[in-house]
C-alpha positions as CSV (number, residue, x, y, z in Angstrom):
1,X,-16.9,49.3,-104.2
2,X,-17.5,46.5,-101.6
3,X,-15.6,43.3,-101.6
4,X,-16.6,40.4,-99.4
5,X,-14.6,37.2,-98.8
6,X,-16.1,34.3,-96.9
7,X,-14.2,31.5,-95.2
8,X,-14.7,28.7,-92.7
9,X,-16.9,26.3,-94.6
10,X,-16.2,22.6,-94.7
11,X,-17.6,19.2,-94.0
12,X,-18.8,18.2,-90.6
13,X,-21.0,15.4,-89.1
14,X,-24.4,16.2,-87.8
15,X,-24.3,17.8,-84.4
16,X,-21.0,19.5,-85.1
17,X,-20.2,23.1,-85.3
18,X,-18.6,25.5,-87.8
19,X,-17.8,29.2,-87.8
20,X,-18.0,31.2,-91.0
21,X,-16.2,34.4,-91.4
22,X,-16.6,37.3,-93.9
23,X,-14.0,39.9,-94.3
24,X,-15.4,43.1,-95.9
25,X,-13.4,45.8,-97.6
26,X,-14.6,49.0,-99.3
27,X,-17.2,51.4,-98.2
28,X,-18.8,49.1,-95.7
29,X,-19.2,51.8,-93.1
30,X,-22.0,53.3,-95.3
31,X,-24.0,50.0,-95.1
32,X,-25.3,49.2,-91.7
33,X,-27.0,45.9,-92.6
34,X,-25.2,42.6,-93.2
35,X,-26.3,39.1,-93.4
36,X,-25.8,35.5,-94.2
37,X,-27.7,33.6,-96.9
38,X,-27.6,30.1,-98.2
39,X,-28.5,28.2,-101.3
40,X,-28.8,24.6,-102.2
41,X,-28.5,23.4,-105.9
42,X,-31.7,24.1,-107.8
43,X,-33.3,26.0,-104.9
44,X,-33.8,29.7,-104.3
45,X,-31.4,31.5,-102.0
46,X,-32.8,32.0,-98.5
47,X,-31.9,34.4,-95.7
48,X,-30.3,32.8,-92.7
49,X,-29.5,35.7,-90.4
50,X,-29.1,39.5,-90.5
51,X,-27.4,42.0,-88.2
52,X,-27.9,45.7,-88.0
53,X,-25.2,48.1,-86.9
54,X,-27.1,48.8,-83.7
55,X,-26.7,45.2,-82.7
56,X,-30.2,43.9,-83.5
57,X,-30.4,40.5,-85.2
58,X,-32.9,38.4,-87.1
59,X,-32.8,34.6,-87.8
60,X,-34.6,32.2,-89.9
61,X,-36.9,29.9,-87.9
62,X,-34.9,26.9,-89.1
63,X,-31.7,28.1,-87.4
64,X,-33.0,29.9,-84.3
65,X,-31.2,28.7,-81.2
66,X,-28.5,27.1,-83.2
67,X,-26.8,29.8,-85.2
68,X,-25.4,33.1,-84.0
69,X,-24.6,36.1,-86.2
70,X,-22.1,38.7,-84.9
71,X,-19.8,41.4,-86.2
72,X,-16.4,42.4,-84.8
73,X,-13.8,44.8,-86.2
74,X,-15.4,44.7,-89.6
75,X,-15.6,40.9,-89.8
76,X,-19.0,39.2,-90.0
77,X,-19.3,35.8,-88.3
78,X,-21.8,33.0,-88.3
79,X,-21.4,30.5,-85.5
80,X,-23.3,27.4,-86.5
81,X,-24.0,24.8,-83.8
82,X,-25.9,21.5,-83.7
83,X,-25.6,21.3,-87.5
84,X,-28.1,19.2,-89.4
85,X,-27.8,17.6,-92.9
86,X,-30.5,20.1,-94.1
87,X,-28.1,22.9,-93.3
88,X,-25.9,21.8,-96.1
89,X,-25.6,24.6,-98.7
90,X,-23.4,27.3,-100.2
91,X,-23.3,30.1,-97.7
92,X,-23.0,33.7,-98.8
93,X,-22.1,36.8,-96.9
94,X,-23.9,40.0,-98.0
95,X,-24.0,43.7,-97.4
96,X,-27.7,44.3,-97.7
97,X,-28.5,47.7,-99.2
98,X,-31.0,49.0,-96.6
99,X,-30.3,51.3,-93.7
100,X,-32.9,51.4,-91.0
101,X,-33.2,48.8,-88.2
102,X,-36.6,47.7,-89.3
103,X,-35.7,47.4,-93.0
104,X,-32.7,45.2,-92.0
105,X,-34.1,42.9,-89.2
106,X,-37.8,43.7,-89.0
107,X,-40.4,41.0,-89.3
108,X,-40.3,39.3,-92.6
109,X,-37.1,41.0,-93.8
110,X,-35.1,37.8,-94.1
111,X,-37.5,36.8,-96.9
112,X,-37.2,40.1,-98.8
113,X,-35.3,40.4,-102.0
114,X,-33.3,43.5,-101.1
115,X,-30.4,44.5,-103.3
116,X,-27.0,43.5,-101.9
117,X,-23.3,43.1,-102.5
118,X,-22.4,39.4,-102.4
119,X,-19.4,37.3,-101.5
120,X,-18.3,34.3,-103.6
121,X,-19.7,31.8,-101.1
122,X,-18.3,29.0,-98.9
123,X,-19.7,25.5,-99.0
124,X,-21.0,23.8,-95.8
125,X,-21.7,20.0,-96.0
126,X,-23.2,18.2,-93.0
127,X,-23.3,14.4,-93.1
128,X,-25.7,12.3,-91.1
């Protein structure tokens, strides 16, 4: 059983920064792929960033150069800089149920509908 708890969301003005954290408990050592996703009301959930246990990462084009995904001591982070109003959404942490590097962060994988364990989400609101 995997339990994920996100924190760090909030309200910020455009251009500001936030850091999201995700504490994982359970058999996370068996799952080498983790990621951050986001969802706006009445829209589909989209992949924001993924990280493989080997250190490789993948980012959505919309956040490249602004967001950084990292993992340290079992905690998953998402550093979000230069935030824009269009970044406003509920952000979810996930253990993605794939194992290889390519299946985690390969080309196009952020758009795939892989099975995953999900956290409860943390709201990010960016005002203009």
